[in-house]
Every structure is written in C-alpha cells, then in structure tokens.
C-alpha positions in Angstrom: -0.6 -67.1 32.0 2.9 -66.3 33.3 5.3 -69.2 33.4 6.0 -70.8 36.6 9.6 -71.7 35.7 12.9 -69.8 37.4 13.7 -67.2 34.7 17.0 -65.4 34.2 17.1 -61.7 35.0 15.9 -59.8 31.8 17.2 -56.4 32.8 19.3 -54.7 30.4 18.5 -57.6 27.7 19.5 -55.1 24.8 23.2 -54.8 26.3 23.6 -58.7 26.6 22.3 -59.3 23.2 24.7 -56.5 21.6 27.5 -58.0 23.9 26.8 -61.5 22.6 27.0 -60.3 19.0 30.2 -58.6 19.3 32.0 -60.8 22.1 35.2 -63.2 21.6 34.2 -66.8 22.2 35.8 -67.5 25.9 33.1 -64.4 27.1 29.9 -66.2 25.8 28.6 -67.9 29.0 26.0 -70.4 29.4 23.9 -67.9 31.7 24.4 -65.1 29.0 23.1 -67.8 26.5 20.1 -68.6 28.6 19.1 -65.1 29.3 19.2 -64.5 25.6 17.4 -67.3 24.6 14.6 -66.8 27.3 14.1 -63.1 26.3 13.5 -64.0 22.7 11.5 -67.2 22.9 9.6 -68.7 26.2 9.5 -65.2 27.4 7.2 -64.4 24.7 5.0 -67.5 25.3 6.7 -69.8 22.6 6.6 -73.6 23.7 9.1 -76.0 24.5 9.6 -79.5 23.3 12.5 -82.5 24.2 15.0 -82.1 21.1 17.3 -85.0 21.9 17.8 -88.1 23.8 19.3 -86.5 26.9 16.1 -84.5 27.2 17.3 -81.0 26.5 14.5 -78.8 25.5 14.1 -76.3 22.8 11.6 -74.2 21.3 10.2 -75.3 17.6 10.3 -72.0 16.1 9.3 -72.6 12.8 6.0 -74.6 13.9 5.2 -71.8 16.3 5.6 -69.2 13.1 3.2 -71.1 11.5 0.7 -71.4 14.2 0.4 -67.8 14.5 0.0 -67.1 11.1 -2.8 -69.8 10.5 -4.3 -68.9 14.0 -5.1 -64.9 14.2 -7.6 -65.1 17.0 -5.3 -66.6 19.2 -2.6 -64.3 18.3 -5.0 -61.4 19.3 -5.7 -63.4 22.8 -2.3 -63.9 23.4 -0.8 -60.3 22.9 -4.0 -57.9 22.4 -2.5 -57.2 18.9 -2.4 -59.2 15.6 1.1 -58.0 15.0 3.0 -58.3 18.5 6.4 -58.9 17.4 6.5 -56.0 14.5 5.0 -53.7 17.0 7.7 -54.5 19.5 10.5 -54.3 17.1 8.9 -50.7 16.1 8.8 -49.4 19.7 12.1 -48.1 19.8 14.6 -47.8 22.6 13.0 -44.1 23.2 9.4 -44.4 22.5 7.1 -41.5 24.1 3.7 -42.9 24.0 2.6 -39.0 24.6 4.1 -38.4 21.1 1.5 -37.0 19.0 3.0 -38.2 15.9 2.2 -41.8 16.8 -1.4 -42.9 15.6 -4.0 -44.3 18.1 -4.0 -48.0 16.6 -0.1 -48.0 17.0 -0.3 -46.4 20.8 -3.1 -49.0 21.4 -1.1 -52.2 19.9 1.9 -51.2 22.2 -0.8 -50.4 25.4 -1.8 -54.0 24.7 1.6 -55.4 24.6 2.5 -53.7 28.0 -0.6 -55.1 29.4 0.4 -58.5 28.5 3.8 -57.8 30.5 1.7 -57.2 33.5 1.4 -60.1 36.1 -2.1 -59.1 36.8 -3.3 -59.4 33.2 -5.3 -62.0 32.3 -2.7 -63.0 29.0 0.5 -61.8 30.8 2.7 -63.8 28.1 5.8 -61.7 28.4 7.7 -62.2 32.0 9.6 -58.9 32.2 9.0 -55.4 30.3 11.5 -56.1 27.2 9.4 -54.0 24.7 11.7 -51.8 23.1 14.8 -53.8 24.2 14.4 -56.9 21.7 11.6 -58.6 19.4 12.2 -61.9 17.4 10.6 -60.5 14.3 10.3 -63.5 11.9 7.6 -64.9 13.9 5.3 -61.9 13.4 2.0 -62.6 11.0 2.6 -59.5 9.3 5.9 -60.9 7.9 4.9 -64.2 7.5 3.4 -64.0 3.7 6.3 -61.7 2.7 8.8 -64.1 4.0 7.1 -66.9 2.5 7.2 -65.4 -1.1 10.9 -64.3 -0.8 12.4 -67.4 1.5 9.9 -70.5 1.2 12.8 -72.6 2.6 12.6 -71.3 5.8 8.7 -72.9 6.0 10.4 -76.2 4.9 13.7 -76.5 7.0 12.7 -76.9 10.9 14.1 -74.1 13.1 14.8 -75.2 16.8 16.0 -72.5 19.2 17.7 -73.8 22.3 20.1 -71.9 25.0 24.0 -72.2 24.3 26.6 -71.4 21.9 27.5 -74.7 21.0 25.0 -77.6 20.0 25.5 -81.4 20.5 23.3 -83.5 18.1 23.1 -87.5 17.7 24.5 -89.1 14.5 23.5 -92.6 13.8 26.6 -94.0 12.2 26.8 -97.4 11.9 24.4 -100.4 13.0 25.2 -104.1 12.9 23.3 -107.1 10.8 20.8 -109.0 12.2 22.0 -112.6 13.5 20.5 -114.1 10.5 18.9 -117.6 9.6 19.2 -120.4 12.1 18.7 -123.8 12.3 16.6 -125.6 14.7 19.5 -126.6 17.1 20.9 -123.3 17.0 17.7 -121.4 17.7 16.8 -123.9 20.4 20.3 -123.1 22.0 21.5 -120.1 24.3 21.9 -117.4 21.7 24.0 -115.2 23.5 26.4 -117.9 24.1 26.5 -118.2 20.4 26.1 -114.8 18.8 27.0 -111.2 19.4 24.1 -109.0 20.2 23.6 -106.8 17.5 24.0 -102.9 18.2 24.2 -99.4 16.4 26.6 -96.8 17.0 25.0 -93.5 18.1 27.5 -90.9 18.7 27.3 -87.3 19.7 28.8 -84.6 17.8 29.1 -80.7 18.4 28.7 -77.7 16.3 29.3 -73.9 17.1 26.9 -71.2 16.2 27.7 -68.3 13.8 26.8 -64.9 13.9 24.7 -63.3 11.3 24.2 -59.0 12.0 22.6 -56.4 10.2 22.5 -52.7 11.0 20.0 -50.1 9.5 18.4 -46.5 10.7 14.8 -45.9 11.0 14.0 -42.4 10.6 10.3 -42.1 11.2 8.6 -44.1 14.1 5.3 -43.8 12.4 6.3 -45.5 9.2 7.9 -48.2 11.5 5.0 -48.9 12.9 2.3 -48.8 10.1 2.5 -52.2 9.8 0.2 -52.6 12.9 -2.5 -50.2 11.0 -3.3 -52.7 8.5 -2.5 -50.3 5.4 1.1 -50.8 4.5 2.9 -53.5 2.9 5.7 -54.2 5.4 7.9 -54.6 2.2 7.4 -50.7 2.1 9.1 -50.1 5.7 12.7 -50.2 6.6 11.7 -52.9 9.0 10.6 -54.9 6.3 13.3 -54.9 4.1 15.8 -55.5 6.6 14.0 -58.6 7.8 13.9 -59.7 4.1 17.7 -58.9 3.4 18.8 -60.7 6.2 16.7 -63.8 5.5 17.8 -63.7 2.2 21.3 -64.1 3.0 20.6 -66.7 5.4 19.1 -68.8 3.1 22.1 -68.0 0.3 24.2 -69.5 3.0 22.0 -72.4 3.4 22.8 -73.3 -0.1 26.1 -72.1 -0.8 27.9 -71.3 2.3 31.5 -72.1 2.2 33.9 -70.8 5.1 36.9 -72.7 3.7 37.1 -70.1 1.0 38.2 -67.8 3.7 36.7 -64.8 1.8 37.3 -62.3 4.5 34.4 -60.1 3.5 31.8 -61.1 5.8 29.8 -63.0 3.0 28.7 -66.5 2.8 32.1 -67.4 2.0 33.7 -65.9 4.7 35.8 -68.0 7.3 33.1 -66.9 9.9 30.3 -68.6 7.7 28.7 -72.0 7.8 28.9 -74.7 5.3 25.8 -74.8 3.4 24.1 -77.8 1.6 26.3 -77.6 -1.5 29.6 -77.7 0.7 27.9 -80.8 3.1 27.2 -82.7 -0.2 30.6 -82.1 -1.8 32.3 -83.1 1.2 30.3 -86.2 1.7 31.0 -87.2 -2.1 27.5 -86.4 -3.1 28.0 -83.7 -5.8 26.8 -84.7 -9.4 27.4 -82.8 -12.3 24.1 -82.5 -14.5 25.4 -80.0 -17.0 24.8 -82.4 -19.8 21.0 -83.1 -18.8 18.8 -81.1 -20.8 15.9 -83.0 -21.1 14.2 -85.6 -19.0 15.1 -83.8 -16.3 12.1 -84.9 -14.1 12.8 -88.7 -14.9 16.6 -88.2 -14.0 15.6 -86.8 -10.3 13.6 -89.6 -9.8 16.6 -91.9 -10.4 18.7 -89.8 -8.4 16.4 -90.2 -5.8 15.7 -93.9 -6.1 19.5 -94.3 -6.0 19.7 -92.5 -3.1 17.2 -94.4 -0.9 18.3 -97.6 -2.1 22.0 -96.7 -1.0 21.6 -94.9 2.0 19.3 -94.4 5.0 17.1 -91.8 3.1 13.4 -92.7 2.9 11.2 -91.8 0.3 8.9 -89.9 3.0 11.9 -87.8 4.3 13.1 -86.7 1.0 12.7 -83.1 -0.3 14.0 -81.4 -3.7 15.0 -77.7 -3.5 15.1 -75.9 -7.0 14.9 -73.0 -8.6 12.0 -71.4 -10.1 13.5 -71.7 -13.8 14.2 -75.7 -13.3 10.5 -75.9 -11.9 9.3 -74.6 -15.0 11.6 -76.6 -16.8 10.4 -79.9 -15.6 6.7 -78.5 -15.7 7.2 -78.0 -19.5 8.1 -81.8 -19.7 4.6 -82.9 -18.6 1.8 -82.2 -20.9 -0.6 -79.6 -19.2 -4.3 -79.4 -19.4 -5.9 -76.0 -19.1 -9.7 -76.1 -18.3 -11.9 -72.9 -18.8 -14.8 -72.9 -16.7 -16.4 -69.7 -18.5 -15.5 -67.0 -21.2 -15.0 -64.6 -18.0 -12.9 -66.9 -16.3 -9.2 -66.1 -15.7 -6.7 -68.6 -17.2 -4.3 -70.0 -14.1 -1.3 -71.5 -16.4 1.9 -72.6 -14.5 3.6 -75.2 -12.2 2.0 -76.0 -8.9 2.4 -78.8 -6.4 4.8 -81.0 -8.3 6.3 -84.0 -6.4 7.8 -87.3 -7.2 5.4 -90.1 -5.9 6.1 -93.5 -5.1 4.5 -96.4 -3.4 6.3 -95.6 -0.2 6.2 -92.0 0.1 6.2 -88.8 -1.9 9.1 -86.5 -2.4 7.7 -82.7 -2.6 9.8 -80.5 -5.0 9.8 -77.1 -3.8 10.8 -73.9 -5.8 12.5 -71.1 -4.4 14.2 -67.8 -6.0 17.4 -68.2 -3.9 18.7 -71.2 -6.0 20.6 -69.4 -8.6 23.8 -68.2 -10.4 25.4 -65.9 -7.7 27.7 -63.5 -9.6 29.7 -62.6 -6.5 30.6 -66.4 -5.3 34.2 -67.4 -6.0 33.3 -70.7 -7.5 36.3 -72.5 -5.4 34.7 -75.8 -4.8 31.5 -75.6 -6.5 29.5 -73.2 -9.1 26.2 -71.9 -8.5 23.6 -72.1 -11.1 20.1 -71.9 -12.1 20.1 -75.6 -12.7 21.0 -76.5 -9.4 19.1 -79.4 -7.4 19.1 -80.1 -3.7 17.9 -83.1 -2.6 17.7 -83.2 1.5 16.5 -85.4 4.3 13.9 -83.4 6.2 14.3 -84.9 9.5 18.2 -84.4 9.2 18.6 -80.9 7.8 17.6 -78.1 10.5 18.7 -74.8 12.0 19.8 -74.4 15.5 19.7 -71.2 17.0 20.1 -69.4 20.3 16.9 -67.5 19.6 15.0 -66.2 16.4 16.2 -63.4 14.5 15.6 -60.6 16.2 15.8 -56.5 16.2 17.8 -55.0 19.0 17.4 -50.9 19.2 21.0 -49.4 19.8 19.9 -45.6 20.3 18.7 -42.5 18.8 21.1 -40.5 16.4 19.2 -37.6 15.4 15.9 -38.2 14.3 16.8 -41.9 13.5 16.7 -45.0 15.4 19.8 -47.3 15.0 18.5 -51.0 15.0 20.6 -54.2 14.8 19.4 -57.4 13.5 20.7 -60.5 15.4 21.0 -64.0 15.0 23.1 -66.6 16.4 22.6 -69.9 14.6 24.0 -72.7 12.4 23.0 -75.2 9.7 22.9 -78.7 10.9 22.6 -81.8 9.0 22.4 -85.0 11.2 23.4 -87.3 8.4 26.8 -85.3 8.0 26.2 -85.5 4.3 25.1 -88.9 3.8 21.5 -88.1 2.9 22.4 -84.7 1.1 22.6 -84.6 -2.4 23.6 -81.5 -4.9 22.6 -82.3 -8.5 24.6 -79.3 -9.8 23.7 -77.4 -13.1 21.0 -79.1 -15.0 20.9 -77.3 -18.1 17.7 -75.0 -18.0 
C-alpha cells in the first residue's frame, strides 16, 4: 500500500541531492533534508520507529537491510524483483526501455519497479517515480553478502536514518546515589522534608553530519544491470566496486577518523571527516597501549572488559569487541582446537569461528574484520593503526545517524557512459561520549 502521510514533492530529487552534497551549510534547509530522507527511505517502504524521548521518528536502516536479505519472498512481493535497489541504481538518467541491448530480465525488473510506483498497483511501495533519480543501494539483497564479507561491522553497528543535517541525542551524564539506609524513626517521617529526591542528569547534545561522496562512470547499461540477471557477481560491476569502496572508507573512518589532523586531502583525517572510535576513546582517556602483550591476549581482553564494566556504565550484555582477522587468529591459537573428522571423504574445517567472552551476566561477542589494520596512509598524529588493535564498544551507545542510506545519484551521460555519484550524509555517534568505548592499541600479533 502507499503511505497516507503527507510527503514532500519528489520532483527533481536528483538535483536536490546533488545540491545538498555540494551546498554550504546555511543553504541546508529542513525541507530539503525531509525531501531527501523521504525519497531514499520511506518512499521505498522502509519503516519508521521512535528514536528519542521527544518522539522523533527514524528509519532503522540496518534492521531493514537484514530483513530484506533474510526474506527474499517479501522483497519480490513488495517490489516485483529480488534486487530492487540495484536495479533502480542501474537505470541511469537516460534509460530507454526500447533499447535492444537491454536484456528481457532487466527490462522486466525495471517494469516491476515502475509498476510498484503506480498508485493502482497492489504493491505501490514507492510514492513517486524516482527510479532513475536515486536509489539507496546498500540495503539491496544482491549486495548484502558482498558487504557482509567486506564490511561486517556495518551489520553490527546500528544505522538509523532521520531527516536533518544535525542530530540531537540523549546523554546520561550523572545520577544521584540512593537515600541509603534509614532508622525506623527516619523511615516513619516525611522523607521529602529529610532528604533530597535522587535524580539523574539527562542532557541533549547535537552532532553535525558529514558528507561522503564518490564519483565514477558506468559505460554499459547491460553490465550494470546484470546483477538483476542472477549470473554475475556484483563485485564484477562498477556499481558493486563503487559500493564496496565507499563502505570500506566509511568503516576506516569509523575506526581511525581524526579531523583534528586537518590533512586537507579528503581522507579520514581531513577536517571534514568525523572522529572515529580511536579518537573518541583517546579523547576520553580510554586508549591503552598493548604493544607489550604477545600472549594471553584473550585473558587480557577479559580483564579489560571486567574493568570497563566495573568502572563505567557498560554491561557485559551490551559489550562487543571489534578485532582484526590477524588478532582473531591469534586468540584462536591460544585455545586448543578440537578437529573431528566424520569420514575419510569429509572436508576438514579448521579456523576460528564464533569466539566470545562469556560471563554469568552476559556474553561479549568478538567480531573479526579486515578493516582494522596498519594503514600506511595515516599520519599517526594521535594514534597508530595496527593489526593488533582492539576496540571495545557499547552496542547500544555506538551507532550511525544518517540523512538516508548511502545512495547512487545519476548525473547524466557523457558519450557512452553514465556518470554516477555515490552520496551519503551521516556521522558516527557515541552516546556514551567515549566513556564506554575503549581502544586497546597494538597487541603484539
């Protein structure tokens, strides 16, 4: 069904997005933000949920992405094609449905999407004809497995889309102690006359979004749209490679972004980047040098987790470790593995999988990623990236806030190639303001 809410005019949405990606901050109106947010989230059928105490609504993008990946039948029911967002991204600004070079499967997929735009359609998910203008690519099922392998942290860190170029969030910064133990006489008296009611401090803070933009050319529509034909790996297309490159830069900044360096090179250390987990932890005094630890790493991580839980508001069930693949292998080697062969012809599966630190009060998963490593292009000004780095985070405190999911925006054709921009307006948010984030740097692996 189509939505009943009042929605912004989505005409020329491509121009609006391009303008937002290049505009100076004073020109970024709330109405422009609402238009972009709607065109790339709710207009595509993504749900909204309350995201703060004031009742503001946002789209849980990461949860929606997992749902689409796990329920292919629902994707077909909603959009008429198993890969709606990749298909829409491949349409281009000058798509001609009579082009003989476009395969039948691709033409049918685009037709199904356009049918979902029709108000008379039983699906009618998309409110306006925005196919070919913009598409929120990373939520597409065809890219899910690729991104899950390349940037697994984006399936761990929650992403929430909401309209606006700045975000407010709640911070619990202090709380009073209880009244305490009372005598019978004190308990029988008027408590408010004797004691001050205990309270807690819940303040609001504001954080601004950052732009991340990519630009590439796609020279062949058929190649772009082959992801809809079920026989081409999306990593073999310009669209797939562009998506991977964008998201890998995003998670590199998530770990090591440091705008205080002011590199002036559009990198994760540019003044326009956002502070990553290393910088957030370092500013909060939660960076610990582990270069002298070469054995007993898993035990040391458990000690650090226990110390974090007992000295901050972090809890075992909200904690998660992010580590490099090299360190993941190192802690696996510390545990004696058992290999069982069921038969002479059976494959031998050897390697770490599903390692976690478990306690009576909850389990802290350990997530390996190829994106924690020694980056040669960083300045090492405030910290040094390393394969032995470990990040301990509070899953409920760390999240991405974004105007909309990372999206493709066609910019027009030059010769036989379509120019396409990848656009994302977002930032990393730590609602604990670094108090629950720990950077254990440089274990000797």
